[in-house]
Structure formats: structure tokens, C-alpha cells
DODREN-871222 format. One line per 5 residues: their letters; for each residue x, y, z of C-alpha. Coordinates in steps of 0.05 Angstrom, whole numbers. Each point is the difference from the previous one (the first is absolute). Layout:
! DODREN-871222
a) X,Y,Z ~ ...
! end
This chain:
! DODREN-871222
mpass) 2867,-323,-169 ~ -73,1,18 ~ -15,-5,73 ~ -21,-70,20 ~ -71,-4,25
apapa) -20,-41,61 ~ -48,-58,-14 ~ -72,16,13 ~ -24,-27,66 ~ -40,-64,-5
vaapr) -75,10,5 ~ -33,-50,45 ~ -55,-40,-32 ~ -69,13,29 ~ -22,-48,54
evgvt) -56,-45,-26 ~ -63,2,42 ~ -45,-60,-9 ~ -74,9,-12 ~ -57,-46,20
elvlr) -60,10,-46 ~ -67,-4,36 ~ -51,4,-57 ~ -18,-73,2 ~ -17,0,75
dahqs) 0,58,48 ~ -14,54,-53 ~ -67,-28,-21 ~ -15,-24,71 ~ 8,72,24
lmatr) -36,35,-57 ~ -53,-48,-25 ~ -16,-47,58 ~ 43,-57,-27 ~ -49,-13,-56
maled) 46,-1,-60 ~ -8,-65,-39 ~ 60,-41,-21 ~ -20,8,-73 ~ 11,75,7
mvgac) 71,-11,25 ~ 30,-53,-45 ~ 9,46,-59 ~ 50,42,38 ~ 40,-57,29
adida) 52,-5,-56 ~ 18,73,7 ~ 0,-4,76 ~ 46,-61,-5 ~ 49,38,-45
agyws) -2,69,32 ~ 56,-13,50 ~ -37,-1,67 ~ 33,-29,62 ~ -65,-37,13
vecwg) -73,-2,-20 ~ -51,-2,56 ~ -58,-41,-28 ~ -32,-42,55 ~ -20,-2,73
gatyd) -33,56,39 ~ -74,1,-18 ~ 8,-30,-69 ~ -11,-71,24 ~ -65,19,34
acirf) -25,41,-60 ~ 16,-56,-49 ~ -47,-50,33 ~ -51,49,28 ~ -13,44,-60
lnedp) 37,-26,-62 ~ -13,-75,2 ~ 74,-8,-13 ~ 49,-49,31 ~ 54,42,33
werlr) 51,-56,-9 ~ -14,-1,-75 ~ 12,76,0 ~ 68,-11,32 ~ 18,-56,-49
tfrel) -21,45,-58 ~ 45,57,24 ~ 57,-49,8 ~ -8,-23,-72 ~ -8,69,-29
mpnsr) 57,33,40 ~ 55,-53,0 ~ 56,52,10 ~ -31,36,59 ~ 2,-9,75
lqmll) -73,-9,19 ~ -17,31,67 ~ -59,-9,48 ~ -25,32,64 ~ -9,-50,57
rgqnl) -33,18,66 ~ 46,-42,43 ~ -38,-50,43 ~ -65,25,-32 ~ 25,-21,-69
lgyrh) -53,30,-47 ~ -59,-9,48 ~ -24,38,60 ~ 19,-46,57 ~ 63,-34,25
yedgv) 16,-69,-29 ~ 40,-53,34 ~ 72,-10,-22 ~ -12,-61,-44 ~ -49,39,-43
vdrfv) 50,58,-6 ~ 53,-49,-23 ~ -45,-32,-51 ~ -24,67,-28 ~ 71,25,-11
eksad) 21,-66,-32 ~ -57,1,-49 ~ 9,73,-17 ~ 73,-14,-17 ~ -19,-62,-40
ngmdv) -49,42,-41 ~ 51,53,-17 ~ 9,51,57 ~ 70,28,11 ~ -3,57,50
frvfd) -42,-4,63 ~ -12,67,34 ~ -22,-22,69 ~ -32,48,50 ~ -40,0,64
alndv) -54,52,11 ~ 25,14,70 ~ 74,-3,-17 ~ 4,-60,47 ~ 62,-35,-26
rnvrr) -23,-66,32 ~ -56,-1,-51 ~ 46,0,-61 ~ 53,-48,25 ~ -32,-65,-24
aieav) -16,28,-70 ~ 71,26,-9 ~ 28,-67,22 ~ -45,-35,-51 ~ 23,47,-56
rrvdk) 72,-15,17 ~ -13,-75,-2 ~ -25,4,-72 ~ 60,43,-19 ~ -40,62,-19
haqgt) 10,73,18 ~ -26,17,70 ~ -14,74,10 ~ -15,21,71 ~ -47,59,4
icyte) -6,60,47 ~ -69,31,-3 ~ 11,75,7 ~ -44,40,45 ~ 4,62,44
splht) -15,6,75 ~ 33,28,63 ~ 34,-68,8 ~ 25,-13,-71 ~ 72,25,-11
vegyv) 55,-9,-51 ~ 39,-39,52 ~ -59,-47,10 ~ -6,-14,-74 ~ 75,-14,-4
rmard) -7,-49,58 ~ -57,-35,-37 ~ 44,-3,-62 ~ 53,-35,41 ~ -51,-49,28
lmelg) -24,-17,-70 ~ 70,-9,-28 ~ 16,-47,58 ~ -56,-45,-27 ~ 41,-8,-64
cdslc) -36,49,-46 ~ 31,13,-68 ~ -24,72,0 ~ -42,50,39 ~ -60,41,-22
ikdma) -26,64,31 ~ -74,-5,-16 ~ -38,66,1 ~ -71,-22,-15 ~ -34,67,16
allrp) 50,50,-30 ~ 24,22,68 ~ 74,-5,-13 ~ 25,71,-6 ~ 67,15,-33
qpayd) 43,9,62 ~ -22,-63,37 ~ 10,-38,-66 ~ 72,24,-2 ~ 12,-11,74
ivkgi) -27,-71,3 ~ 36,-25,-62 ~ 64,35,23 ~ -7,-29,69 ~ -9,-71,-26
keelg) 60,6,-46 ~ 44,29,54 ~ -20,-48,55 ~ -7,-65,-40 ~ 48,11,-57
advrv) -2,32,-68 ~ -11,-68,-33 ~ -68,-10,34 ~ -51,7,-56 ~ -54,52,15
hvhch) -63,7,-42 ~ -50,57,9 ~ -74,-5,-15 ~ -43,64,2 ~ -70,19,-20
attgv) -13,68,-29 ~ -63,24,37 ~ 31,57,39 ~ 39,28,-58 ~ 69,0,33
tlvsl) 28,-69,-12 ~ 35,8,-67 ~ 46,45,38 ~ 5,-53,53 ~ 23,-51,-52
mkaie) 54,49,-22 ~ 24,10,71 ~ -1,-75,12 ~ 43,-10,-62 ~ 49,53,24
agadv) 5,-38,66 ~ 17,-64,-36 ~ -66,-35,-17 ~ 12,-55,-50 ~ -70,-9,-29
vdtai) -63,43,-1 ~ -71,-17,-19 ~ -40,37,-53 ~ -60,-11,-46 ~ -4,16,-73
ssvsl) -30,70,-7 ~ -67,-21,-30 ~ -16,-38,65 ~ 32,45,51 ~ -11,58,49
gpghn) -60,11,45 ~ 1,-55,52 ~ 46,-38,-47 ~ 74,11,-11 ~ 50,46,-31
ptesl) 7,-6,-76 ~ 57,-42,-27 ~ 16,50,-55 ~ 2,58,50 ~ 53,-37,40
vsmle) 41,-12,-63 ~ -4,74,-19 ~ 15,23,70 ~ 66,-38,1 ~ 25,29,-66
gtgyt) 61,43,12 ~ 12,-29,69 ~ 49,-53,22 ~ -54,-53,-6 ~ -36,-37,-56
tnldg) -52,-54,-8 ~ 24,-25,-68 ~ -72,-14,-18 ~ -19,-4,-73 ~ -40,63,-16
erllr) -32,-29,-62 ~ -25,-60,39 ~ -27,46,54 ~ -39,40,-51 ~ -32,-64,-28
ikdhf) -18,-23,70 ~ -30,68,15 ~ -41,-1,-63 ~ -26,-70,13 ~ -27,17,69
aavrp) -25,68,-22 ~ -46,-38,-47 ~ -20,-50,55 ~ -13,49,57 ~ -66,29,-25
ryaqf) -31,-69,2 ~ 4,2,76 ~ -27,71,11 ~ -56,-27,44 ~ 51,-27,49
msgit) 47,59,1 ~ 18,33,65 ~ -34,67,14 ~ 68,28,21 ~ 29,32,-62
gvete) 43,55,29 ~ 40,10,63 ~ -25,-17,70 ~ 47,29,52 ~ -52,-14,54
ifdsq) 25,-71,0 ~ 59,24,40 ~ -50,7,57 ~ -45,-60,-10 ~ 54,-46,-30
ipggm) -56,-39,-35 ~ 22,-28,-67 ~ -41,27,-58 ~ -37,-65,-15 ~ -23,-4,73
isnme) -34,68,-4 ~ -48,-25,-53 ~ -13,-61,43 ~ -19,43,60 ~ -44,44,-45
sqlrq) -40,-61,-21 ~ -8,-23,72 ~ -27,68,19 ~ -48,2,-59 ~ -29,-67,21
qgagd) -18,32,66 ~ -28,63,-31 ~ 59,39,27 ~ 38,17,-63 ~ 11,71,25
rlkev) 41,-21,60 ~ 64,-21,-35 ~ 40,58,29 ~ -20,-22,70 ~ 25,-70,-15
laevp) 66,25,-29 ~ 10,41,64 ~ -16,-62,42 ~ 50,-45,-34 ~ 62,29,33
rvrqv) -33,-7,68 ~ -17,-73,-12 ~ 70,-12,-25 ~ 29,29,64 ~ -45,-45,43
agypp) 25,-60,-40 ~ 74,16,11 ~ 14,38,-65 ~ -2,-56,-51 ~ 18,17,-72
lvtps) -62,3,-43 ~ 6,-53,-53 ~ -41,-62,-15 ~ -30,-25,46 ~ 14,51,55
sqivg) -26,58,-42 ~ -67,-35,-9 ~ -3,-18,74 ~ 16,70,25 ~ -43,34,-53
tqavf) -61,-42,14 ~ 6,12,75 ~ 4,74,-13 ~ -66,-5,-40 ~ -32,-37,59
nvlmg) 25,52,49 ~ -30,57,-40 ~ -67,-33,-12 ~ -10,-33,68 ~ 45,36,49
pykvl) 73,-13,19 ~ 11,-75,10 ~ -73,-14,15 ~ 9,-59,-47 ~ 67,-32,-18
taefa) 6,-38,-66 ~ 25,-70,9 ~ 64,17,-38 ~ 14,62,41 ~ -10,-40,64
dlmlg) 51,-51,-25 ~ 48,56,-19 ~ -5,27,71 ~ 12,-69,30 ~ 63,-14,-41
yygqt) -29,-52,-48 ~ 29,38,-60 ~ 67,11,35 ~ 34,54,41 ~ -4,74,-14
lgerd) 56,50,14 ~ -42,38,50 ~ -39,-24,60 ~ -73,-16,-13 ~ -51,36,43
pgive) -11,-44,62 ~ -73,18,7 ~ -17,-20,-72 ~ 42,-63,9 ~ -44,-19,60
qaqaq) -62,15,-41 ~ 25,-44,-57 ~ 16,-55,49 ~ -70,2,28 ~ -33,2,-68
trkdp) 40,-58,-31 ~ 12,-40,64 ~ 72,-7,-23 ~ 63,19,39 ~ 52,47,-28
ievrp) 61,-35,-29 ~ 73,19,-6 ~ 24,-59,-42 ~ 4,-1,-76 ~ -73,-12,-20
adlla) 17,-58,-46 ~ 31,-38,59 ~ -71,-12,24 ~ -23,-32,-65 ~ -5,-75,-10
pewdr) 22,-33,-66 ~ -56,9,-51 ~ 26,-23,-68 ~ -33,-69,3 ~ -67,30,19
lceea) 4,52,-54 ~ 16,-53,-52 ~ -59,-42,21 ~ -48,59,-1 ~ 26,29,-66
nalag) 2,-65,-38 ~ -72,-15,19 ~ -24,62,-37 ~ -32,-5,-68 ~ 49,23,-53
adgtd) 63,-5,43 ~ 56,-32,-39 ~ 38,-34,57 ~ 62,44,-6 ~ 36,35,56
edvlt) -15,65,-35 ~ -75,-12,7 ~ 8,-18,73 ~ 37,66,10 ~ -54,38,-36
yamfp) -51,-31,48 ~ 45,15,60 ~ 5,73,-19 ~ -74,11,-15 ~ -44,-57,24
gvapg) -63,40,-10 ~ 16,18,-73 ~ 38,-61,-25 ~ -60,-48,-5 ~ -37,46,-48
ffakr) 63,13,-39 ~ 16,-74,-9 ~ -70,-13,-25 ~ 2,57,-51 ~ 73,-6,-20
pegpv) -16,-41,-63 ~ -39,60,-27 ~ 65,39,-7 ~ 24,69,22 ~ -47,59,1
nvgld) 21,70,-21 ~ -39,50,43 ~ 24,60,-39 ~ -39,34,-55 ~ 10,-27,-70
paevl) 33,46,-50 ~ -66,20,-32 ~ -28,21,68 ~ 63,42,13 ~ -8,36,-67
asrds) -74,12,13 ~ 14,28,69 ~ 53,47,-28 ~ -49,24,-53 ~ -50,17,54
dstgk) 50,33,46 ~ 31,64,-26 ~ 55,-3,52 ~ 28,-64,-30 ~ 9,-30,68
gpvtg) -43,-61,-11 ~ -70,-20,22 ~ -41,47,42 ~ -57,-47,13 ~ -8,-68,32
piryd) 8,-26,70 ~ 61,6,45 ~ 20,-65,33 ~ 36,-7,66 ~ 27,-60,37
vtldg) -7,4,74 ~ 27,-44,56 ~ -39,3,65 ~ 13,-48,57 ~ 37,-46,-46
akhrv) -56,-5,-51 ~ 7,29,-69 ~ -58,38,-31 ~ -10,27,-70 ~ -34,69,2
tverg) -28,33,-62 ~ -16,74,2 ~ -40,31,-57 ~ 25,66,-25 ~ -49,55,17
! end
């Protein structure tokens, strides 16, 4: 009789790793100054909706500002359009905690109203962060998300310093989960998260808080190491990772979605994304990208120097433009060397909006005028605690200088605790503006950007503006450029924030 054979051992099915697609928000924010028009996105939405993503990030961050400042587009209409075109997707946004989408703290009633209206207009997942990792500054927004029964994602902004440790990040994760978060995100906005810390932090969270705690990992690609970091995070148990379709990826942007898919082949993990859909999404944005060549970041390769300066890629171009305005365009390296010193003085804050702008601008001032000869108003407020608490101690001498300059005392309380209710005033002011439609959404637009909203309301009836090149211009520029990389002439435009005021700077190519 033939020998009986033992049954083959069961092969475990690969673990599915969710993917958040960034092309509709952070990808074009990082690579092309948030200028992509809605009309250049809608053609890809059906494929994005059907590709199998865990979520689609499409709103928040700087998109709201760019819509009304440059594109004459109502950001709420953008959100409603995405909701209509992607009915099967979780729509995701980036929310700056108590800052919402603006650059100051708002009182709690405004935070509540913003979250409510965002949910009403179609938002599902709220990734809530604070630039200083001060958990007090995300508490109200997370509570508001829970009240409207949406997904609240508490966020840890990753940075490196002598004070930042794996154990400290795990403690912050516990603090966020105690607020009732549905998931956690490790947000690496400057491509600083190397592979081993990625593994250690995710593993630490899973071991300390439980394997069922959902962990998402967001990395930029600027330093060239973070695709490996995503792999190590997945091996440690990460549930979802963020990527951008390849035609709008790399540089100061993100790792390519298709590269992640290919990297996981033959491993115990899979994304289950639809490859044919990904190809169509890639082709769509490959055709769109040349239209925005004039806004593209100058960082096209790898910048490992960011491990020292920790400045996100988009902030480097901002500092370059500040220096050019002062006739000091050749002093960028001095500024990049100054940034870590300023960050130490300020208590080692992570560098993400708005702290990256605050620290970066103070570094420019220090180089041009001498160390702390002049403090920007925002840096003084940072030193005095009006943005929240930092992990490290702030330099006492600079704190005293900030106190003398602003005639304000340092604070230890949550900054929003000092704010009086402001919704009624905002309604009265917004509804008095020509072109305002009386909705809460318009009041919120005014609240976020009171200097920009009046002009936007007045011009809104003229319809959205596409600031990219039209297809004929793209073809002409390719014909005149043998490299095929797009236009080689025309001005470069930068957007600069200095002492709270935004400036548009145009630099002619020489």
C-alpha cells in the first residue's frame, strides 16, 4: 500500500496593511505648493474610490488656505465634491488641533463648530495634531470628533532631540488613547523617522497599549530612508501606512504607493490594492503634474542634511525667499545651521506648521541681525507658552526678553483656556461682508483667514481659477526644453509668512 502522506501545513494568509492615499492633499501640498486645482483631481476620483485604500486624505492642512487665497475656490465645495465622487471611501483630513486650519488658537466653541460642519459636509477621519505635541491642545478637537461619531486619530509628531525617546512617544500614545482616540498616527513630516525607531515606537505602542490599538505611520521621502521605515513599521505591527501615487511622490513628498505594493510582494503582508486602478491614477496625475512645474519644489533628490536641520522641505524654500528679499540669498547654509540652535532655545519643539515657520523665521532673523537682537512676535509667544508647552525647558534669558518685548507674562495653562467665546462676534463680522452667504461654513472661512476671506467672498461668483499652465503651454514648454522636464522660463513664486503676515514673492529666473 502506498505510504500515506501528511497533509500540507496550512499557509497563513498575508496580513492586510491599509494604505492612505495622499495625492489629493499632502502630495501636491509638498511638491507643488498646494496649487493643484480641483478640476485636475476629479478625473481620478472614480479610480481612487475603487482602488481599495483604507482612506483618502483630501482636505485640511494648507488646502483650505490655498483654495481661498490662490484658487478662488470654496474649500467646503471641494469637500462636498470629493464626498459625492468618492462615496465608498473614508475621506480624511489633517486638523491642527486648537489651531484648526489657521495659525492661531481658537476658543473651544469654534473648534466644536468646525468639526461639526466638516462632518456634515462629508469628512470621516480627522487626523488631529499639535505642533508642540501638547496633548492639551488636541483634547477639545478629539472630543468634538467623537461627538459627531467620526473617526478621531490622535497624532504624534515625530522629531529627534536629546529629550525625545521611544518611551516618551509611547507615553504620549497612552495619553492620546485616554482621550478616546480611535487610532494613533506617527507623523513624520520631515522624513526623520529612520527604520529602527519606526520599528521600536510601533512595537512599543503595541506592547504597552495592546495589539488592537490601531497605529498609522505617515512619512515623507526627503531623506531617502523612509520606505524602509514603513517596512519596519509594518513588521512591528503598523496597521496603515501613508503613500502617494508615484507620479506625485518623492522629493519632499512621500513614498510611492506602487513601490509599497511591490515591496510587500513575497512577504507576509499585502495591501490588496487594485493594480490596474493604481496605473490609471498614476497616468492621470502624470499628465497633470507638468501644468504645475512653476510651483514645483527645487528638491528633486535626497537631502540627508535634513537630519541636522530638521526643517521640512517646503520650509526650506520659504527661508530661501526670505533671504532673497534681504539680498542674502547666499546665506541659506548659515540659516540651516542656526535652526537647531533656535530649536534648542525653544525647548526642542517638532518642526511642523506653525512651529516650523516660527523657528525658521527666527533663524533667518538671527543670521541677518545677530542672535535674538529681534524676536518675531510669534517666536516671543512660543517662548512664553502661548502655543503650548514644549518637552524641553525654554531658555530663561530669551523668555525674559520675550516678556519685555510683548509685555505679556509666561503662561502654563492651556492657551485656549484664556480665550473668550468668539462665535457670535465672528458671525456678526463675517455676515457683514459683501458676498458672504450667511452659512456657518462662511463664518468658519472668515475665522480661519480674516484677511483673505473678504476678497474671496467678493470674487467667489467668478468661479475657481486654475493657476497651472494650460495643456497647450505645457506642450510648448516641452518642445522648447530638450530635457522634457517642463518649462525653463518664467518666474518662481514663493509664499512667505513673516510676523504673521503672508507675502507673495515673485523671483524672475536669471
